[in-house]
All heavy atoms as an XYZ file, in Angstrom:
865
protein
N     -27.881    -29.913     20.286
C     -28.063    -28.745     19.443
C     -28.044    -27.464     20.280
O     -27.407    -26.506     19.912
C     -29.376    -28.863     18.657
C     -29.497    -27.796     17.597
S     -28.250    -27.929     16.333
C     -29.240    -28.049     14.899
N     -28.739    -27.459     21.423
C     -28.749    -26.251     22.243
C     -27.372    -25.969     22.822
O     -27.029    -24.822     23.081
C     -29.806    -26.319     23.335
C     -29.522    -27.295     24.448
C     -30.647    -27.364     25.458
O     -31.805    -27.538     25.049
O     -30.351    -27.240     26.654
N     -26.550    -27.022     23.027
C     -25.183    -26.798     23.499
C     -24.385    -26.002     22.475
O     -23.592    -25.145     22.831
C     -24.475    -28.129     23.769
C     -24.996    -28.809     25.026
O     -25.685    -28.151     25.825
O     -24.716    -30.003     25.196
N     -24.595    -26.269     21.189
C     -23.902    -25.547     20.118
C     -24.335    -24.088     20.119
O     -23.504    -23.187     20.012
C     -24.208    -26.217     18.765
C     -23.748    -25.437     17.550
C     -22.286    -25.614     17.266
C     -21.899    -25.062     15.917
N     -21.310    -23.748     15.963
N     -25.623    -23.854     20.265
C     -26.129    -22.481     20.302
C     -25.543    -21.729     21.492
O     -25.077    -20.595     21.354
C     -27.659    -22.462     20.377
C     -28.299    -21.074     20.517
C     -27.922    -20.177     19.347
C     -29.799    -21.206     20.629
N     -25.543    -22.350     22.663
C     -24.985    -21.711     23.853
C     -23.495    -21.416     23.664
O     -23.023    -20.328     24.001
C     -25.210    -22.584     25.089
C     -24.820    -21.955     26.418
C     -25.546    -20.639     26.661
C     -25.094    -22.923     27.549
N     -22.767    -22.357     23.083
C     -21.336    -22.155     22.832
C     -21.118    -20.964     21.894
O     -20.256    -20.126     22.140
C     -20.723    -23.422     22.235
C     -19.243    -23.302     21.975
C     -18.660    -24.564     21.385
C     -17.196    -24.368     21.065
N     -16.618    -25.493     20.361
N     -21.919    -20.883     20.832
C     -21.808    -19.760     19.896
C     -22.090    -18.432     20.591
O     -21.385    -17.451     20.378
C     -22.767    -19.938     18.717
C     -22.354    -21.049     17.764
O     -21.194    -21.519     17.848
O     -23.194    -21.447     16.934
N     -23.130    -18.401     21.440
C     -23.458    -17.173     22.171
C     -22.325    -16.775     23.103
O     -21.929    -15.604     23.156
C     -24.744    -17.360     22.975
C     -26.034    -17.424     22.169
C     -27.195    -17.850     23.064
C     -26.329    -16.100     21.498
N     -21.796    -17.745     23.840
C     -20.715    -17.451     24.783
C     -19.463    -16.969     24.064
O     -18.779    -16.068     24.552
C     -20.413    -18.661     25.654
C     -21.528    -19.039     26.643
C     -21.139    -20.285     27.424
C     -21.859    -17.903     27.574
N     -19.158    -17.538     22.897
C     -17.990    -17.068     22.134
C     -18.177    -15.615     21.705
O     -17.236    -14.825     21.716
C     -17.724    -17.970     20.933
C     -17.095    -19.317     21.251
C     -17.011    -20.190     20.000
C     -15.722    -19.167     21.885
N     -19.401    -15.250     21.368
C     -19.688    -13.854     21.042
C     -19.479    -12.950     22.244
O     -18.891    -11.872     22.134
N     -19.955    -13.406     23.416
C     -19.761    -12.630     24.642
C     -18.270    -12.463     24.937
O     -17.826    -11.388     25.345
C     -20.419    -13.313     25.840
C     -21.918    -13.391     25.802
C     -22.580    -14.300     26.602
C     -22.679    -12.568     24.980
C     -23.972    -14.385     26.588
C     -24.059    -12.633     24.952
C     -24.714    -13.549     25.769
N     -17.509    -13.526     24.736
C     -16.066    -13.486     24.998
C     -15.387    -12.480     24.082
O     -14.532    -11.705     24.514
C     -15.449    -14.890     24.884
C     -15.894    -15.745     26.084
C     -13.923    -14.820     24.785
C     -15.599    -17.216     25.954
N     -15.782    -12.430     22.824
C     -15.195    -11.464     21.887
C     -15.474    -10.037     22.338
O     -14.581     -9.181     22.312
C     -15.734    -11.702     20.475
C     -15.219    -12.971     19.851
C     -15.871    -13.237     18.516
C     -15.439    -14.584     17.969
N     -16.106    -14.901     16.698
N     -16.703     -9.778     22.772
C     -17.047     -8.436     23.263
C     -16.246     -8.135     24.531
O     -15.736     -7.026     24.705
C     -18.568     -8.302     23.508
C     -18.900     -6.972     24.182
C     -19.331     -8.434     22.199
N     -16.113     -9.139     25.387
C     -15.338     -8.992     26.625
C     -13.876     -8.628     26.293
O     -13.290     -7.738     26.927
C     -15.404    -10.317     27.402
C     -15.291    -10.194     28.858
N     -16.379    -10.107     29.700
C     -14.205    -10.142     29.653
C     -15.962    -10.012     30.936
N     -14.644    -10.032     30.939
N     -13.310     -9.310     25.316
C     -11.929     -9.028     24.886
C     -11.817     -7.581     24.410
O     -10.917     -6.840     24.833
C     -11.476     -9.999     23.786
C     -11.251    -11.401     24.373
C     -10.216     -9.492     23.083
C     -11.051    -12.492     23.324
N     -12.717     -7.170     23.534
C     -12.660     -5.804     23.010
C     -12.835     -4.781     24.136
O     -12.136     -3.758     24.158
C     -13.727     -5.600     21.933
C     -13.500     -6.365     20.634
C     -14.688     -6.184     19.697
C     -12.203     -5.949     19.952
N     -13.733     -5.064     25.059
C     -13.955     -4.150     26.184
C     -12.662     -3.953     26.988
O     -12.251     -2.820     27.252
C     -15.068     -4.688     27.088
C     -15.205     -3.943     28.367
N     -15.716     -2.662     28.442
C     -14.860     -4.278     29.642
C     -15.685     -2.258     29.691
N     -15.176     -3.216     30.449
N     -12.029     -5.053     27.370
C     -10.811     -4.931     28.181
C      -9.656     -4.337     27.381
O      -8.860     -3.570     27.930
C     -10.436     -6.283     28.792
C     -11.258     -6.604     29.990
N     -10.945     -6.168     31.258
C     -12.430     -7.279     30.114
C     -11.866     -6.566     32.107
N     -12.786     -7.241     31.434
N      -9.578     -4.675     26.095
C      -8.515     -4.112     25.251
C      -8.711     -2.615     25.037
O      -7.753     -1.910     24.713
C      -8.462     -4.846     23.910
N      -9.937     -2.135     25.247
C     -10.170     -0.688     25.130
C      -9.715      0.045     26.387
O      -9.493      1.252     26.363
C     -11.653     -0.396     24.863
O     -12.432     -0.582     26.025
N      -9.562     -0.691     27.491
C      -9.143     -0.102     28.765
C      -7.630     -0.141     28.953
O      -7.044      0.772     29.517
C      -9.790     -0.839     29.939
C     -11.292     -0.913     29.879
C     -11.911      0.422     30.181
C     -13.428      0.303     30.204
N     -14.076      1.582     30.069
N      -7.014     -1.253     28.507
C      -5.568     -1.440     28.675
C      -5.105     -2.568     27.764
O      -5.919     -3.319     27.238
C      -5.252     -1.794     30.134
C      -5.878     -3.106     30.583
C      -5.671     -3.390     32.060
O      -4.953     -2.640     32.736
O      -6.243     -4.383     32.529
N      -3.795     -2.676     27.606
C      -3.247     -3.786     26.824
C      -3.537     -5.087     27.570
O      -3.448     -5.126     28.805
C      -1.734     -3.658     26.646
C      -1.309     -2.456     25.867
C       0.176     -2.403     25.630
N       0.962     -2.838     26.783
C       2.226     -3.243     26.718
N       2.862     -3.251     25.578
N       2.878     -3.623     27.802
N      -3.878     -6.120     26.827
C      -4.168     -7.411     27.451
C      -3.319     -8.494     26.801
O      -2.840     -8.331     25.678
C      -5.671     -7.780     27.361
C      -6.138     -7.862     25.898
C      -6.518     -6.795     28.143
C      -7.564     -8.350     25.734
N      -3.123     -9.593     27.523
C      -2.430    -10.753     26.951
C      -3.146    -12.017     27.399
O      -3.933    -12.007     28.351
C      -0.940    -10.762     27.309
C      -0.617    -10.906     28.765
C      -0.308    -12.151     29.308
C      -0.585     -9.806     29.615
C       0.005    -12.299     30.653
C      -0.270     -9.933     30.952
C       0.022    -11.183     31.466
O       0.331    -11.332     32.796
N      -2.902    -13.089     26.687
C      -3.654    -14.319     26.832
C      -3.774    -14.890     28.220
O      -4.885    -15.135     28.705
N      -2.668    -15.138     28.888
C      -2.709    -15.786     30.197
C      -3.494    -14.939     31.204
O      -4.363    -15.443     31.918
C      -1.303    -16.054     30.713
C      -1.293    -16.809     32.033
C       0.123    -17.108     32.505
O       1.097    -16.828     31.819
N       0.228    -17.673     33.684
N      -3.199    -13.663     31.255
C      -3.899    -12.764     32.174
C      -5.386    -12.701     31.830
O      -6.245    -12.731     32.717
C      -3.289    -11.365     32.093
C      -3.992    -10.327     32.946
C      -3.461     -8.934     32.705
O      -3.454     -8.469     31.544
O      -3.026     -8.311     33.693
N      -5.692    -12.656     30.543
C      -7.085    -12.545     30.144
C      -7.850    -13.834     30.420
O      -9.030    -13.806     30.763
C      -7.232    -12.135     28.678
C      -8.599    -11.627     28.396
C      -9.001    -10.387     28.869
C      -9.523    -12.415     27.745
C     -10.295     -9.937     28.668
C     -10.814    -11.971     27.536
C     -11.194    -10.722     27.997
N      -7.177    -14.961     30.312
C      -7.791    -16.234     30.656
C      -8.260    -16.224     32.108
O      -9.360    -16.694     32.430
C      -6.800    -17.376     30.420
O      -7.354    -18.602     30.807
N      -7.442    -15.652     32.981
C      -7.812    -15.532     34.402
C      -9.023    -14.613     34.568
O      -9.910    -14.878     35.386
C      -6.633    -15.017     35.228
C      -5.461    -15.973     35.295
C      -5.823    -17.324     35.897
O      -6.557    -17.357     36.905
O      -5.383    -18.352     35.343
N      -9.059    -13.538     33.809
C     -10.207    -12.611     33.849
C     -11.482    -13.349     33.447
O     -12.522    -13.209     34.086
C      -9.943    -11.428     32.903
C     -11.147    -10.538     32.649
C     -11.640     -9.766     33.859
O     -10.916     -9.654     34.870
O     -12.776     -9.281     33.807
N     -11.404    -14.141     32.404
C     -12.585    -14.881     31.961
C     -13.036    -15.888     33.013
O     -14.238    -16.053     33.236
C     -12.303    -15.592     30.628
C     -12.177    -14.679     29.413
C     -11.741    -15.484     28.195
C     -13.483    -13.942     29.129
N     -12.079    -16.538     33.668
C     -12.419    -17.502     34.723
C     -13.176    -16.814     35.855
O     -14.100    -17.383     36.425
C     -11.159    -18.175     35.270
C     -10.615    -19.248     34.379
C      -9.368    -19.880     34.971
C      -8.712    -20.791     33.951
N      -7.393    -21.221     34.378
N     -12.781    -15.575     36.182
C     -13.473    -14.823     37.229
C     -14.948    -14.629     36.897
O     -15.778    -14.493     37.781
C     -12.850    -13.427     37.395
C     -11.633    -13.354     38.236
C     -11.160    -11.928     38.577
N     -11.539    -10.827     37.699
C     -12.547     -9.984     37.940
N     -13.303    -10.094     39.001
N     -12.809     -8.998     37.110
N     -15.255    -14.602     35.605
C     -16.626    -14.398     35.152
C     -17.335    -15.715     34.825
O     -18.426    -15.705     34.260
C     -16.657    -13.470     33.939
C     -16.271    -12.071     34.269
N     -17.113    -11.188     34.915
C     -15.106    -11.393     34.073
C     -16.495    -10.034     35.088
N     -15.277    -10.129     34.591
N     -16.676    -16.828     35.131
C     -17.317    -18.126     34.940
C     -17.130    -18.772     33.586
O     -17.742    -19.797     33.297
N     -16.283    -18.193     32.746
C     -16.024    -18.787     31.435
C     -14.881    -19.783     31.547
O     -13.830    -19.457     32.098
C     -15.624    -17.723     30.406
C     -16.702    -16.727     30.078
C     -16.689    -15.455     30.643
C     -17.714    -17.039     29.189
C     -17.666    -14.519     30.331
C     -18.700    -16.107     28.867
C     -18.668    -14.856     29.439
O     -19.626    -13.939     29.126
N     -15.085    -20.976     31.052
C     -14.021    -21.976     30.980
C     -13.613    -22.080     29.518
O     -14.360    -22.606     28.707
C     -14.521    -23.340     31.489
C     -14.867    -23.342     32.961
C     -13.668    -23.039     33.846
O     -12.546    -23.440     33.580
N     -13.904    -22.294     34.916
N     -12.451    -21.550     29.181
C     -12.001    -21.531     27.795
C     -10.525    -21.904     27.752
O      -9.727    -21.419     28.551
C     -12.273    -20.146     27.147
C     -11.890    -20.134     25.682
C     -11.617    -19.041     27.911
C     -12.361    -18.891     24.949
N     -10.175    -22.790     26.838
C      -8.783    -23.231     26.725
C      -7.983    -22.211     25.922
O      -8.537    -21.404     25.166
C      -8.720    -24.590     26.030
O      -9.047    -24.449     24.652
N      -6.669    -22.284     26.078
C      -5.805    -21.411     25.266
C      -5.952    -21.746     23.791
O      -5.809    -20.879     22.936
C      -4.344    -21.544     25.705
C      -4.085    -20.973     27.081
C      -3.633    -21.769     28.116
C      -4.297    -19.628     27.345
C      -3.400    -21.249     29.382
C      -4.078    -19.089     28.605
C      -3.622    -19.912     29.619
O      -3.406    -19.387     30.860
N      -6.260    -23.004     23.493
C      -6.468    -23.431     22.104
C      -7.699    -22.807     21.467
O      -7.844    -22.823     20.259
N      -8.572    -22.275     22.294
C      -9.738    -21.520     21.807
C      -9.485    -20.025     21.914
O      -9.821    -19.261     21.007
C     -11.003    -21.900     22.615
O     -11.237    -23.307     22.461
C     -12.224    -21.130     22.145
N      -8.878    -19.590     23.014
C      -8.674    -18.161     23.263
C      -7.725    -17.512     22.259
O      -8.052    -16.465     21.679
C      -8.152    -17.950     24.686
C      -7.919    -16.500     25.112
C      -9.208    -15.683     25.022
C      -7.344    -16.450     26.521
N      -6.560    -18.118     22.032
C      -5.580    -17.484     21.144
C      -6.082    -17.337     19.712
O      -5.880    -16.282     19.094
C      -4.226    -18.191     21.216
C      -3.477    -17.858     22.489
C      -3.292    -18.809     23.481
C      -2.993    -16.583     22.722
C      -2.623    -18.507     24.663
C      -2.325    -16.262     23.900
C      -2.140    -17.229     24.861
O      -1.489    -16.916     26.024
N      -6.777    -18.338     19.154
C      -7.342    -18.120     17.813
C      -8.356    -16.969     17.769
O      -8.466    -16.283     16.748
C      -8.003    -19.461     17.482
C      -7.187    -20.465     18.245
C      -6.863    -19.754     19.545
N      -9.070    -16.728     18.874
C      -9.990    -15.581     18.910
C      -9.192    -14.282     18.839
O      -9.520    -13.379     18.063
C     -10.884    -15.611     20.170
C     -11.845    -16.803     20.124
C     -11.662    -14.294     20.310
C     -12.616    -17.018     21.427
N      -8.126    -14.183     19.630
C      -7.256    -13.000     19.560
C      -6.737    -12.802     18.137
O      -6.777    -11.698     17.599
C      -6.053    -13.141     20.503
C      -6.314    -12.788     21.939
C      -6.046    -13.705     22.942
C      -6.778    -11.547     22.306
C      -6.248    -13.392     24.284
C      -6.993    -11.211     23.637
C      -6.731    -12.146     24.624
N      -6.238    -13.875     17.537
C      -5.654    -13.788     16.193
C      -6.693    -13.367     15.168
O      -6.416    -12.536     14.291
C      -5.007    -15.119     15.797
C      -3.897    -15.523     16.699
N      -3.493    -16.828     16.844
C      -3.104    -14.805     17.541
C      -2.503    -16.897     17.716
N      -2.252    -15.682     18.146
N      -7.902    -13.913     15.271
C      -8.970    -13.584     14.325
C      -9.378    -12.115     14.478
O      -9.565    -11.415     13.484
C     -10.170    -14.514     14.549
C     -11.245    -14.375     13.525
C     -10.818    -14.994     12.225
C     -12.008    -15.160     11.312
N     -11.642    -15.701     10.030
N      -9.516    -11.647     15.722
C      -9.860    -10.244     15.941
C      -8.769     -9.322     15.399
O      -9.065     -8.240     14.886
C     -10.119     -9.980     17.429
C     -11.394    -10.590     18.004
C     -11.424    -10.448     19.527
C     -12.634     -9.966     17.381
N      -7.527     -9.784     15.483
C      -6.431     -8.987     14.916
C      -6.493     -9.008     13.385
O      -6.372     -7.958     12.746
C      -5.081     -9.509     15.411
C      -3.925     -8.632     14.964
C      -2.594     -9.028     15.566
O      -2.423    -10.198     15.982
O      -1.705     -8.149     15.608
N      -6.717    -10.171     12.806
C      -6.845    -10.281     11.337
C      -7.968     -9.394     10.812
O      -7.855     -8.808      9.737
C      -7.176    -11.720     10.931
C      -6.022    -12.668     10.901
C      -6.495    -14.102     10.621
O      -7.562    -14.281      9.997
O      -5.795    -15.032     11.045
N      -9.050     -9.301     11.582
C     -10.207     -8.513     11.163
C     -10.024     -7.018     11.416
O     -10.891     -6.223     11.062
C     -11.465     -9.020     11.886
C     -11.848    -10.421     11.466
C     -12.932    -11.028     12.340
O     -13.064    -10.698     13.523
N     -13.707    -11.930     11.768
N      -8.910     -6.645     12.031
C      -8.603     -5.236     12.232
C      -9.189     -4.630     13.495
O      -9.199     -3.408     13.646
N      -9.658     -5.465     14.430
C     -10.246     -4.962     15.666
C      -9.231     -4.853     16.797
O      -9.449     -4.127     17.755
C     -11.421     -5.833     16.104
C     -12.505     -5.919     15.054
C     -12.985     -7.142     14.617
C     -13.042     -4.769     14.484
C     -13.975     -7.220     13.654
C     -14.027     -4.836     13.515
C     -14.487     -6.067     13.104
O     -15.459     -6.143     12.142
N      -8.153     -5.613     16.699
C      -7.062     -5.570     17.669
C      -5.755     -5.391     16.927
O      -5.641     -5.757     15.750
C      -6.974     -6.877     18.470
C      -8.098     -7.244     19.415
C      -7.844     -8.621     20.036
C      -8.269     -6.203     20.509
N      -4.771     -4.879     17.625
C      -3.404     -4.818     17.121
C      -2.523     -5.389     18.226
O      -2.831     -5.231     19.409
C      -3.002     -3.376     16.730
C      -2.982     -2.459     17.929
C      -1.692     -3.362     15.995
N      -1.452     -6.095     17.834
C      -0.602     -6.699     18.864
C       0.829     -6.198     18.750
O       1.255     -5.716     17.704
C      -0.623     -8.220     18.757
O       0.023     -8.650     17.584
N       1.512     -6.338     19.875
C       2.941     -6.043     19.928
C       3.565     -7.037     20.897
O       2.916     -7.475     21.847
C       3.193     -4.602     20.364
C       2.611     -4.253     21.712
C       2.743     -2.774     22.048
O       3.680     -2.118     21.579
O       1.895     -2.289     22.801
N       4.798     -7.404     20.618
C       5.469     -8.346     21.510
C       6.424     -7.588     22.423
O       6.935     -6.528     22.074
C       6.241     -9.421     20.724
O       7.166     -8.774     19.850
C       5.307    -10.310     19.932
N       6.622     -8.177     23.597
C       7.490     -7.570     24.595
C       8.193     -8.694     25.350
O       7.582     -9.719     25.646
C       6.615     -6.749     25.547
C       7.357     -5.745     26.372
C       6.381     -4.846     27.118
O       5.673     -4.067     26.471
O       6.338     -4.956     28.361
N       9.445     -8.463     25.672
C      10.193     -9.431     26.466
C       9.932     -9.135     27.943
O      10.253     -8.060     28.430
C      11.690     -9.323     26.144
C      12.502    -10.404     26.802
O      12.238    -10.802     27.934
N      13.506    -10.886     26.093
N       9.317    -10.108     28.623
C       8.997     -9.955     30.047
C       9.705    -11.076     30.799
O       9.347    -12.239     30.674
C       7.466    -10.030     30.292
C       7.157     -9.898     31.770
C       6.732     -8.969     29.483
N      10.742    -10.712     31.545
C      11.534    -11.691     32.299
C      12.019    -12.849     31.421
O      11.939    -14.015     31.807
C      10.728    -12.234     33.491
C      10.356    -11.146     34.467
O      11.137    -10.229     34.710
N       9.162    -11.226     35.016
N      12.489    -12.512     30.236
C      13.042    -13.519     29.337
C      12.011    -14.258     28.500
O      12.373    -15.100     27.678
N      10.730    -13.970     28.685
C       9.671    -14.605     27.891
C       9.050    -13.560     26.974
O       8.828    -12.427     27.372
C       8.566    -15.183     28.791
C       8.995    -16.391     29.579
C       7.803    -16.958     30.317
C       8.200    -18.248     31.021
N       7.063    -18.877     31.682
N       8.762    -13.987     25.751
C       8.114    -13.081     24.809
C       6.611    -13.132     25.067
O       6.007    -14.198     25.053
C       8.425    -13.484     23.346
C       9.936    -13.442     23.086
C       7.673    -12.583     22.369
C      10.572    -12.073     23.280
N       6.041    -11.979     25.322
C       4.605    -11.881     25.584
C       3.978    -11.001     24.508
O       4.527     -9.964     24.154
C       4.375    -11.277     26.963
C       2.915    -11.184     27.344
C       2.727    -10.616     28.734
N       3.202    -11.564     29.741
C       3.453    -11.246     30.997
N       3.278    -10.010     31.411
N       3.865    -12.156     31.851
N       2.841    -11.432     23.982
C       2.120    -10.650     22.971
C       0.965     -9.914     23.643
O       0.099    -10.531     24.244
C       1.587    -11.562     21.868
C       0.891    -10.791     20.745
C       0.518    -11.689     19.581
N       1.681    -12.280     18.957
C       2.428    -11.708     18.006
N       2.105    -10.509     17.563
N       3.462    -12.335     17.498
N       1.011     -8.594     23.551
C      -0.036     -7.741     24.113
C      -0.962     -7.274     22.992
O      -0.511     -6.969     21.889
C       0.577     -6.499     24.762
C       1.248     -6.768     26.085
C       2.623     -6.992     26.155
C       0.519     -6.780     27.264
C       3.239     -7.229     27.374
C       1.136     -7.006     28.487
C       2.481     -7.234     28.532
O       3.097     -7.466     29.738
N      -2.242     -7.192     23.320
C      -3.249     -6.755     22.355
C      -3.902     -5.472     22.828
O      -4.198     -5.314     24.014
C      -4.334     -7.828     22.188
C      -3.808     -9.085     21.557
C      -3.270    -10.104     22.337
C      -3.831     -9.251     20.178
C      -2.774    -11.257     21.766
C      -3.331    -10.409     19.600
C      -2.807    -11.402     20.392
O      -2.310    -12.543     19.816
N      -4.140     -4.559     21.880
C      -4.839     -3.304     22.130
C      -5.927     -3.160     21.072
O      -5.815     -3.692     19.971
C      -3.888     -2.114     22.015
O      -2.823     -2.241     22.925
N      -6.960     -2.407     21.416
C      -8.063     -2.199     20.480
C      -7.664     -1.168     19.423
O      -6.863     -0.275     19.690
C      -9.340     -1.775     21.242
C     -10.582     -2.000     20.394
C      -9.228     -0.350     21.744
C     -11.876     -1.958     21.190
N      -8.220     -1.313     18.240
C      -7.995     -0.358     17.152
C      -9.200      0.577     17.050
O     -10.215      0.389     17.732
C      -7.834     -1.086     15.806
O      -9.070     -1.756     15.513
C      -6.691     -2.078     15.827
N      -9.105      1.550     16.166
C     -10.220      2.469     15.918
C     -11.451      1.672     15.457
O     -12.562      1.910     15.940
C      -9.808      3.503     14.863
C     -10.818      4.567     14.600
C     -10.269      5.572     13.592
C     -11.315      6.614     13.242
N     -10.817      7.555     12.241
N     -11.263      0.718     14.546
C     -12.377     -0.108     14.086
C     -12.908     -0.991     15.209
O     -14.107     -1.251     15.290
C     -11.974     -0.971     12.888
C     -11.907     -0.172     11.609
O     -12.531      0.883     11.495
N     -11.152     -0.657     10.651
N     -12.018     -1.447     16.072
C     -12.433     -2.237     17.219
C     -13.321     -1.430     18.153
O     -14.319     -1.934     18.674
N     -12.968     -0.155     18.350
C     -13.784      0.721     19.210
C     -15.167      0.926     18.602
O     -16.171      0.924     19.309
C     -13.088      2.069     19.421
C     -11.910      1.984     20.361
C     -11.243      3.332     20.529
C      -9.997      3.169     21.384
N      -9.239      4.396     21.520
N     -15.213      1.092     17.282
C     -16.503      1.287     16.610
C     -17.397      0.065     16.800
O     -18.576      0.198     17.130
C     -16.301      1.525     15.105
C     -15.830      2.892     14.736
C     -15.753      2.994     13.225
C     -14.989      4.207     12.778
N     -14.805      4.224     11.315
N     -16.853     -1.116     16.574
C     -17.653     -2.336     16.688
C     -18.026     -2.588     18.143
O     -19.132     -3.064     18.434
C     -16.946     -3.548     16.027
C     -17.962     -4.641     15.672
C     -15.869     -4.134     16.872
C     -18.779     -4.355     14.471
N     -17.138     -2.273     19.078
C     -17.455     -2.423     20.501
C     -18.607     -1.505     20.889
O     -19.542     -1.927     21.574
C     -16.227     -2.134     21.367
C     -16.464     -2.130     22.880
C     -16.952     -3.496     23.367
C     -15.188     -1.712     23.608
N     -18.562     -0.250     20.449
C     -19.648      0.688     20.762
C     -20.984      0.177     20.222
O     -22.001      0.225     20.904
C     -19.352      2.081     20.205
C     -18.253      2.802     20.973
O     -17.943      2.384     22.113
O     -17.711      3.784     20.440
N     -20.962     -0.337     19.008
C     -22.194     -0.872     18.409
C     -22.671     -2.100     19.189
O     -23.869     -2.232     19.489
C     -21.955     -1.235     16.942
C     -23.200     -1.676     16.232
C     -22.972     -1.884     14.752
C     -24.284     -2.252     14.081
N     -24.139     -2.423     12.651
N     -21.756     -2.993     19.543
C     -22.119     -4.196     20.301
C     -22.700     -3.819     21.659
O     -23.674     -4.435     22.117
C     -20.903     -5.105     20.468
N     -22.122     -2.812     22.304
C     -22.613     -2.374     23.617
C     -24.035     -1.825     23.506
O     -24.889     -2.142     24.342
C     -21.672     -1.320     24.217
C     -20.377     -1.915     24.748
C     -19.332     -0.885     25.073
C     -19.711      0.087     26.127
N     -18.598      0.981     26.520
N     -24.290     -1.023     22.482
C     -25.641     -0.475     22.294
C     -26.656     -1.597     22.066
O     -27.730     -1.605     22.666
C     -25.675      0.500     21.117
C     -25.090      1.867     21.424
C     -25.405      2.884     20.343
N     -25.037      2.468     19.005
C     -23.831      2.627     18.456
N     -22.858      3.196     19.146
N     -23.602      2.221     17.228
N     -26.287     -2.546     21.206
C     -27.209     -3.638     20.909
C     -27.401     -4.555     22.117
O     -28.508     -5.018     22.373
C     -26.715     -4.433     19.692
C     -26.871     -3.640     18.409
C     -26.393     -4.397     17.189
O     -25.285     -4.923     17.165
N     -27.239     -4.438     16.178
N     -26.331     -4.800     22.869
C     -26.438     -5.643     24.061
C     -27.329     -4.981     25.100
O     -28.178     -5.636     25.717
C     -25.049     -5.924     24.639
N     -27.171     -3.671     25.283
C     -28.004     -2.953     26.258
C     -29.464     -3.012     25.851
O     -30.345     -3.273     26.689
C     -27.547     -1.504     26.400
C     -28.374     -0.758     27.454
C     -27.874      0.627     27.696
C     -28.611      1.402     28.743
N     -29.872      0.944     29.220
N     -29.739     -2.800     24.590
C     -31.119     -2.854     24.104
C     -31.721     -4.242     24.347
O     -32.850     -4.366     24.830
C     -31.145     -2.517     22.610
C     -32.536     -2.493     22.025
C     -32.521     -2.127     20.548
O     -31.794     -1.187     20.165
O     -33.231     -2.803     19.787
N     -30.949     -5.280     24.069
C     -31.429     -6.644     24.273
C     -31.663     -6.934     25.754
O     -32.707     -7.460     26.140
C     -30.437     -7.655     23.692
C     -30.780     -9.117     23.950
C     -32.126     -9.495     23.346
C     -29.670    -10.022     23.420
N     -30.694     -6.577     26.590
C     -30.825     -6.833     28.038
C     -32.019     -6.075     28.588
O     -32.809     -6.630     29.374
C     -29.521     -6.477     28.788
C     -29.749     -6.445     30.292
C     -28.417     -7.451     28.412
N     -32.186     -4.816     28.204
C     -33.337     -4.035     28.664
C     -34.646     -4.728     28.282
O     -35.563     -4.845     29.086
C     -33.318     -2.615     28.078
C     -32.238     -1.741     28.698
O     -31.635     -2.139     29.726
O     -31.986     -0.651     28.143
N     -34.709     -5.235     27.060
C     -35.919     -5.917     26.598
C     -36.136     -7.234     27.326
O     -37.255     -7.566     27.718
C     -35.847     -6.156     25.086
C     -37.127     -6.719     24.512
C     -37.100     -6.793     22.991
O     -36.457     -5.932     22.347
O     -37.740     -7.716     22.471
N     -35.067     -7.982     27.530
C     -35.182     -9.275     28.211
C     -35.694     -9.132     29.637
O     -36.368    -10.026     30.160
C     -33.827     -9.996     28.242
C     -33.330    -10.557     26.912
C     -31.911    -11.078     27.068
C     -34.251    -11.656     26.409
N     -35.359     -8.006     30.291
C     -35.712     -7.829     31.693
C     -36.846     -6.833     31.912
O     -37.047     -6.362     33.031
C     -34.480     -7.447     32.512
C     -33.525     -8.627     32.623
C     -32.459     -8.755     31.765
C     -33.758     -9.618     33.559
C     -31.614     -9.860     31.844
C     -32.916    -10.716     33.647
C     -31.851    -10.825     32.778
O     -31.022    -11.917     32.852
N     -37.610     -6.544     30.856
C     -38.785     -5.689     31.029
C     -39.788     -6.397     31.918
O     -39.942     -7.608     31.849
C     -39.469     -5.421     29.666
C     -38.789     -4.392     28.832
C     -39.475     -4.223     27.474
O     -40.383     -4.997     27.142
O     -39.070     -3.309     26.745
N     -40.474     -5.648     32.729
C     -41.492     -6.241     33.621
C     -42.803     -6.382     32.901
O     -43.248     -5.716     32.095
C     -41.655     -5.378     34.873
C     -40.470     -5.469     35.792
C     -40.215     -6.878     36.336
O     -41.180     -7.579     36.717
O     -39.053     -7.272     36.357
């Protein structure tokens, strides 16, 4: 049961991480998978791509395709609504972290 809770929490962190990076620059799956690995997240493409698609369906990301060396790559960028939700998530995360680490 606690594994399910931890998985749910980590998926939430990953979504915020995606929005954060998409607010800085266009991102794509393979490159972003490497970014997540740097932070200790082990996530398959079968989990990552549906998260991208869901965030796009919900209006938080927008995508565009580009031909890169003969391969079609889908890049994601944050939307205005994505920025709003990211700002709110950042405020709430900071408040929680501050509370968790109070002396």
